[in-house]
matplotlib code that plots the C-alpha trace (Angstrom):
import matplotlib.pyplot as plt

x = [4.7, 3.7, 7.3, 8.0, 4.9, 5.6, 9.0, 7.7, 5.2, 7.9, 9.1, 5.8, 4.5, 1.5, -1.2, -0.9, -3.2, -3.7, -1.8, 1.1, 1.2, 1.1, 4.1, 6.0, 5.7, 5.8, 2.3, -0.8, -3.1, -5.8, -3.6, -3.0, -6.1, -5.9, -2.3, -3.0, -6.2, -4.3, -1.4, -4.1, -6.0, -2.7, -2.1, 1.0, -0.2, -2.8, -4.7, -6.9, -8.5, -7.3, -10.0, -9.7, -9.5, -11.0, -9.1, -5.9, -5.0, -2.5, -0.7, 1.6, 3.4, 2.4, 4.9, 3.9, 4.8, 8.0, 9.0, 7.9, 9.9, 13.1, 12.6, 12.1, 15.0, 17.2, 16.0, 16.6, 20.2, 20.7, 19.5, 21.7, 24.8, 23.8, 23.3, 26.5, 28.9, 30.4, 31.4, 34.5, 34.6, 35.3, 32.6, 30.0, 31.0, 30.6, 27.1, 26.2, 27.2, 25.3, 22.2, 22.3, 22.6, 19.6, 17.5, 18.5, 17.5, 14.1, 13.6, 14.1, 11.4, 8.9]
y = [7.4, 4.5, 3.7, 7.3, 7.7, 4.5, 5.6, 9.2, 7.7, 6.0, 9.2, 11.2, 12.8, 11.1, 13.3, 15.3, 16.9, 15.8, 18.9, 18.0, 14.4, 15.6, 18.1, 15.3, 13.0, 15.7, 15.4, 17.5, 17.2, 16.0, 13.1, 11.8, 9.8, 7.0, 6.0, 6.2, 4.0, 1.5, 1.4, 0.8, -1.9, -3.7, -3.8, -1.5, 1.3, 1.9, 5.3, 6.9, 10.1, 12.5, 12.3, 16.0, 17.1, 14.8, 16.7, 15.1, 11.6, 9.3, 7.3, 4.4, 1.7, -1.8, -4.7, -5.8, -2.4, -2.2, -5.6, -4.5, -1.2, -3.2, -5.4, -2.5, -0.7, -3.8, -4.2, -0.5, -0.9, -3.9, -2.0, 0.9, -1.3, -2.9, 0.5, 2.1, -0.9, 0.5, 3.8, 4.1, 5.9, 9.3, 9.1, 7.9, 10.9, 13.3, 11.8, 12.2, 15.7, 16.6, 14.9, 16.8, 20.0, 19.1, 18.2, 21.4, 23.4, 21.6, 22.4, 26.1, 26.1, 24.8]
z = [-59.1, -56.9, -55.9, -55.2, -53.2, -51.1, -50.4, -49.5, -47.1, -45.2, -43.9, -43.8, -40.8, -39.3, -40.8, -44.0, -46.4, -50.0, -51.0, -48.7, -50.0, -53.5, -53.0, -51.3, -54.4, -56.9, -58.4, -58.8, -55.8, -58.2, -59.1, -55.8, -55.0, -57.7, -56.8, -53.1, -53.7, -55.7, -53.0, -50.4, -52.4, -52.8, -49.1, -49.4, -47.3, -44.7, -44.7, -42.0, -41.5, -38.8, -36.1, -35.5, -39.4, -41.9, -44.7, -43.3, -43.6, -41.7, -44.3, -43.1, -45.1, -44.2, -43.7, -47.2, -48.5, -46.7, -48.2, -51.7, -51.3, -50.2, -53.4, -55.8, -54.2, -54.7, -58.3, -59.1, -57.8, -60.0, -63.0, -62.2, -62.0, -65.4, -67.0, -65.7, -66.2, -69.3, -67.6, -65.4, -62.1, -63.5, -66.2, -63.5, -61.3, -64.3, -65.1, -61.4, -61.3, -64.5, -63.3, -59.9, -61.8, -64.0, -60.9, -59.2, -62.3, -62.5, -58.7, -59.4, -62.0, -59.4]

ax = plt.figure().add_subplot(projection="3d")
ax.plot(x, y, z, "-o")
ax.set_aspect("equal")
plt.show()
């Protein structure tokens, strides 16, 4: 969840409610506070209340957070290459299409 949350915050609007943030990262609103606290404690994000509506937060990714996200994306790319190296281009395409269909089906269930 933390990587997904960090990635989502890089494109988030300036102020969002806990419900909006939870939808953005695909978790129950009750489950957003601990990971957000952890990301903030580690210096990966900054969080501030909207001065006009304290239910809303401005969440921004710090320089440290952006660096961590870049490193994580690079590591994920390396893992993907390693995992898929036994597949030829046709097999990778077939796997990709199957995963897209599965994710679409899951999205319909929400």
